[in-house]
GUVOTI-837408 format. One record per residue (C-alpha): residue number from 1; x, y, z. Coordinates in nm, 2 decimals. Layout:
% GUVOTI-837408
(NUM (X Y Z)) ...
//
This chain:
% GUVOTI-837408
(1 (26.51 3.96 10.43)) (2 (26.78 4.20 10.53)) (3 (26.86 4.26 10.90)) (4 (26.79 4.63 10.86)) (5 (26.44 4.56 10.72)) (6 (26.37 4.33 11.02)) (7 (26.48 4.61 11.25)) (8 (26.24 4.86 11.08)) (9 (25.96 4.60 11.10)) (10 (26.03 4.55 11.47)) (11 (26.01 4.93 11.53)) (12 (25.69 4.97 11.34)) (13 (25.53 4.66 11.51)) (14 (25.60 4.83 11.84)) (15 (25.49 5.18 11.73)) (16 (25.31 5.19 11.40)) (17 (25.30 5.57 11.40)) (18 (25.68 5.61 11.43)) (19 (25.81 5.88 11.20)) (20 (26.06 5.82 10.93)) (21 (26.30 6.05 11.11)) (22 (26.28 5.84 11.43)) (23 (26.31 5.52 11.22)) (24 (26.62 5.67 11.07)) (25 (26.77 5.76 11.41)) (26 (26.71 5.41 11.54)) (27 (26.86 5.24 11.23)) (28 (27.13 5.48 11.12)) (29 (26.94 5.57 10.80)) (30 (26.85 5.91 10.66)) (31 (26.49 6.00 10.68)) (32 (26.44 5.95 10.31)) (33 (26.62 5.62 10.31)) (34 (26.40 5.50 10.60)) (35 (26.09 5.62 10.40)) (36 (26.20 5.43 10.09)) (37 (26.26 5.11 10.29)) (38 (25.92 5.13 10.45)) (39 (25.75 5.19 10.12)) (40 (25.93 4.89 9.97)) (41 (25.81 4.68 10.26)) (42 (25.45 4.80 10.20)) (43 (25.47 4.74 9.83)) (44 (25.60 4.39 9.88)) (45 (25.31 4.32 10.11)) (46 (25.53 4.26 10.42)) (47 (25.35 4.54 10.59)) (48 (24.98 4.48 10.53)) (49 (24.82 4.76 10.73)) (50 (24.85 5.00 11.02)) (51 (24.59 4.98 11.30)) (52 (24.50 5.14 11.63)) (53 (24.51 4.90 11.92)) (54 (24.20 4.95 12.13)) (55 (24.16 4.89 12.50)) (56 (23.87 4.65 12.53)) (57 (23.81 4.73 12.90)) (58 (23.79 5.10 12.82)) (59 (23.53 5.01 12.55)) (60 (23.33 4.81 12.81)) (61 (23.42 4.48 12.66)) (62 (23.51 4.29 12.98)) (63 (23.48 3.93 12.86)) (64 (23.70 3.78 12.60)) (65 (23.64 3.42 12.49)) (66 (23.75 3.16 12.24)) (67 (23.47 2.97 12.08)) (68 (23.55 2.64 11.90)) (69 (23.28 2.56 11.65)) (70 (23.19 2.25 11.44)) (71 (22.90 2.20 11.21)) (72 (22.60 2.01 11.33)) (73 (22.60 1.82 10.99)) (74 (22.95 1.77 10.86)) (75 (22.81 1.67 10.52)) (76 (22.68 2.03 10.46)) (77 (22.89 2.30 10.29)) (78 (23.17 2.44 10.50)) (79 (23.04 2.80 10.51)) (80 (23.02 2.88 10.88)) (81 (23.26 3.19 10.84)) (82 (23.02 3.34 10.58)) (83 (22.72 3.27 10.80)) (84 (22.88 3.43 11.10)) (85 (23.06 3.73 10.94)) (86 (22.78 3.97 11.03)) (87 (22.82 3.92 11.40)) (88 (23.04 4.21 11.52)) (89 (23.14 4.06 11.85)) (90 (23.35 3.80 11.66)) (91 (23.69 3.96 11.63)) (92 (23.87 3.67 11.45)) (93 (23.79 3.34 11.28)) (94 (24.06 3.08 11.24)) (95 (24.03 2.76 11.04)) (96 (24.19 2.50 11.25)) (97 (24.30 2.13 11.24)) (98 (24.14 1.89 11.48)) (99 (23.79 1.83 11.59)) (100 (23.65 2.19 11.58)) (101 (23.64 2.34 11.23)) (102 (23.70 2.70 11.34)) (103 (23.81 2.89 11.64)) (104 (23.65 3.23 11.70)) (105 (23.78 3.51 11.92)) (106 (23.49 3.71 12.07)) (107 (23.46 4.01 12.30)) (108 (23.14 4.12 12.49)) (109 (23.06 4.33 12.79)) (110 (22.92 4.06 13.03)) (111 (22.88 3.69 13.07)) (112 (22.51 3.72 12.99)) (113 (22.60 3.89 12.66)) (114 (22.84 3.59 12.60)) (115 (22.55 3.35 12.66)) (116 (22.33 3.54 12.41)) (117 (22.62 3.56 12.16)) (118 (22.67 3.18 12.19)) (119 (22.31 3.12 12.11)) (120 (22.33 3.34 11.80)) (121 (22.65 3.17 11.69)) (122 (22.48 2.83 11.72)) (123 (22.16 2.94 11.54)) (124 (22.32 3.15 11.26)) (125 (22.61 2.92 11.20)) (126 (22.43 2.59 11.25)) (127 (22.72 2.48 11.46)) (128 (22.79 2.34 11.81)) (129 (23.02 2.54 12.03)) (130 (23.28 2.48 12.30)) (131 (23.38 2.80 12.48)) (132 (23.69 2.89 12.68)) (133 (23.68 3.22 12.87)) (134 (24.00 3.43 12.90)) (135 (24.10 3.52 13.26)) (136 (24.39 3.74 13.18)) (137 (24.62 3.83 12.89)) (138 (24.99 3.83 12.99)) (139 (25.08 3.91 12.63)) (140 (24.92 3.90 12.28)) (141 (25.00 3.98 11.92)) (142 (25.37 3.98 11.97)) (143 (25.56 4.07 11.65)) (144 (25.73 3.77 11.47)) (145 (26.04 3.97 11.39)) 
//
């Protein structure tokens, strides 16, 4: 990948709503050239989507936790993600190597909500859980550019 494309990706990763004019100013490209490069990156699938980053605390979601899950019966089908996808408090589901099968990132308003959520995850997913609660987030979702 060209250095200029990497620079554009870094700019958009920092500010997804950056205008083509501003991208051009930052990279030395014309507005139309910046637009063409961004479109090519989108078409190639390098840029998958644009999203709003929400403030969990402002939404009242004060507790973030990572929940490692493993099936009660390893001989059963590996379909925990499908069984849990309806639970809105689960933000991410990662298939992982090691003893747990999956790692879930969850957000809820309170610790009592977390306790209830864990019971739902165990019942709906037919899994055991091991939970780690987040104390603070020095940084997250840093771009890989």
